[in-house]
C-alpha positions in Angstrom: 19.4 17.3 2.8 15.6 17.6 3.5 14.6 16.3 6.7 11.8 13.8 6.8 8.6 14.3 8.6 7.7 10.8 8.4 9.8 7.6 9.0 8.9 4.0 8.5 9.4 1.7 11.6 9.4 -1.9 10.3 9.3 -4.4 13.2 9.7 -7.8 11.5 13.2 -8.4 13.1 15.0 -5.4 14.3 13.3 -2.2 13.0 14.5 0.0 10.2 14.1 3.7 10.0 13.8 4.9 6.4 14.0 8.4 4.9 10.6 7.9 3.4 7.8 5.6 4.5 7.5 3.3 1.6 9.1 2.2 -0.6 12.7 1.5 0.9 14.7 4.7 0.4 18.4 5.7 0.8 19.5 6.6 4.2 18.7 3.1 6.1 19.4 2.6 9.8 18.8 -0.5 11.6 18.3 -0.2 15.5 18.4 -3.5 17.4 14.8 -3.7 19.0 15.2 -5.4 22.6 11.7 -4.9 24.1 8.4 -5.2 22.8 8.3 -1.4 22.2 10.7 0.2 19.7 11.3 3.0 22.1 12.2 1.2 25.2 15.6 0.6 25.6 16.7 2.6 22.5 17.6 6.1 21.2 14.7 6.0 18.9 12.8 9.1 20.2 16.0 11.2 20.3 16.9 10.2 16.7 13.5 11.0 15.5 13.5 14.3 17.2 16.8 15.2 15.9 15.9 14.5 12.3 12.7 16.7 12.7 10.3 13.6 12.3 6.9 14.3 13.7 5.1 11.0 12.3 5.8 7.4 11.9 4.4 4.6 9.8 4.4 1.0 11.5 4.7 -2.4 9.8 5.8 -5.7 10.8 4.4 -8.7 12.8 2.3 -9.3 15.9 -0.3 -6.6 16.0 -1.1 -7.1 19.8 2.5 -7.1 21.0 5.3 -5.2 19.4 3.2 -3.3 16.9 0.8 -2.2 19.5 3.3 -1.4 22.0 5.5 0.6 19.9 2.3 2.4 18.4 1.0 3.4 22.1 4.5 4.8 22.9 4.7 6.6 19.7 1.4 8.2 20.7 2.7 8.9 24.3 5.8 10.9 22.6 3.3 12.6 20.5 4.1 11.3 17.1 1.3 11.0 14.6 1.0 7.4 13.6 0.0 5.3 10.5 -0.6 1.6 11.1 -0.4 -0.2 7.7 -3.2 -2.8 8.1 -2.1 -5.0 5.4 1.4 -4.7 6.3 1.1 -6.1 9.9 -0.4 -9.1 11.1 -1.4 -11.4 14.2 -2.1 -15.0 14.9 -5.6 -14.6 13.7 -7.5 -11.9 11.6 -9.9 -11.5 14.7 -7.1 -10.4 17.0 -5.4 -8.3 14.3 -8.9 -6.4 13.7 -9.6 -6.1 17.4 -6.2 -4.5 17.9 -6.8 -2.2 14.9 -10.0 -1.0 16.4 -8.3 -0.2 19.8 -5.5 2.0 17.9 -8.0 3.8 16.0 -9.9 4.7 19.1 -6.5 6.5 20.5 -6.2 8.3 17.4 -4.0 6.2 15.0 -4.6 6.3 11.4 -5.0 2.9 10.0 -4.5 2.5 6.3 -3.7 0.0 3.7 -0.2 0.1 1.9 -1.5 1.3 -1.4 -3.3 4.2 0.4 -0.2 5.0 2.3 1.9 5.0 -1.0 -0.7 7.2 -2.8 -0.3 9.9 -0.3 3.4 10.3 -0.6 4.6 13.2 -2.5 
């Protein structure tokens, strides 16, 4: 089985790791997320490293909270990160856009879902 270099983290409830970023692929793993960051209190980093994953695509809700915290931790763990701008959201567009700007400034790729899909092999 080919090891993925990029996995989806979808943080709408618990989060889901998929064998491919989008659309949903086989090999689904659901990990209960107990803190704002998907990395805290979970084995996510260990799982990603064991799979050979070097980057993550993040979707879900509350850009300034769980999304931002998970993305900052992913950057701290040296993963490349894509935030799917139209597959995450916040209470207002102003909050959402301000957080996307902050994430862009630390090296996160902010892309629309159609552009993420277009870049898949």
